[in-house]
C-alpha positions in Angstrom: 97.6 103.9 116.4 100.0 105.9 118.6 103.2 104.3 117.4 104.1 107.7 115.9 104.3 109.3 119.3 107.8 109.6 120.8 106.8 108.3 124.2 104.1 106.8 126.3 104.1 110.0 128.4 103.0 111.9 125.3 100.1 109.5 124.8 99.0 110.2 128.4 98.4 113.9 127.4 96.0 113.0 124.6 92.3 113.4 124.4 91.9 109.6 123.7 93.7 108.7 126.9 91.7 111.2 128.9 88.5 109.7 127.7 89.7 106.1 128.3 90.8 107.1 131.8 87.5 108.9 132.6 85.5 105.9 131.3 87.6 103.5 133.5 87.1 105.7 136.6 83.4 105.9 136.0 83.1 102.2 135.5 84.9 101.5 138.7 82.7 104.1 140.5 85.9 105.9 141.5 87.0 102.9 143.7 90.1 100.8 143.6 89.1 97.6 141.8 91.2 95.4 144.0 90.7 96.7 147.6 87.6 98.9 147.1 89.0 102.0 148.7 87.5 105.3 147.5 88.2 109.0 148.1 91.9 108.5 147.5 94.3 109.0 144.6 93.5 106.4 141.9 95.7 105.2 139.0 94.3 103.9 135.8 96.7 101.1 134.9 97.2 99.4 131.5 97.0 95.6 131.6 98.3 95.7 128.0 99.7 98.4 125.7 98.6 96.7 122.5 95.5 98.9 122.1 96.8 102.4 122.9 94.3 105.0 121.6 91.6 102.4 121.4 91.7 100.7 124.8 89.2 98.0 125.5 87.5 97.8 128.9 89.6 94.9 129.9 92.8 96.7 129.0 92.5 99.0 132.0 92.2 98.6 135.8 91.7 101.3 138.4 94.0 100.9 141.4 94.9 102.9 144.5 98.6 103.7 145.0 99.1 100.7 147.4 97.4 98.2 145.1 99.2 99.7 142.0 102.5 99.2 143.7 101.6 95.6 144.7 100.4 94.9 141.1 103.8 96.0 139.7 105.6 93.9 142.3 103.6 90.8 141.3 104.3 91.4 137.6 108.0 92.0 138.2 108.5 88.9 140.3 106.0 86.7 138.6 104.5 85.9 142.0 100.7 85.7 141.9 100.2 84.8 145.6 100.6 87.2 148.5 102.4 85.7 151.6 
């Protein structure tokens, strides 16, 4: 749907993304879905980019900065176990 946009950053400025982000935050009760922390900065992370503009619930996860960084480290290294 959003293939005509020049960049992912442009998509993040759209009404569709703002609604998807708001829905994900509400669903998570404004808590990190990995560690459960709240009252901190939260990121809504895409598990997949296949459904941009029509994200499914399972396409998004709400993460605090620390868990978001760990999530990217795990994906980058392929390591699914924390030492």
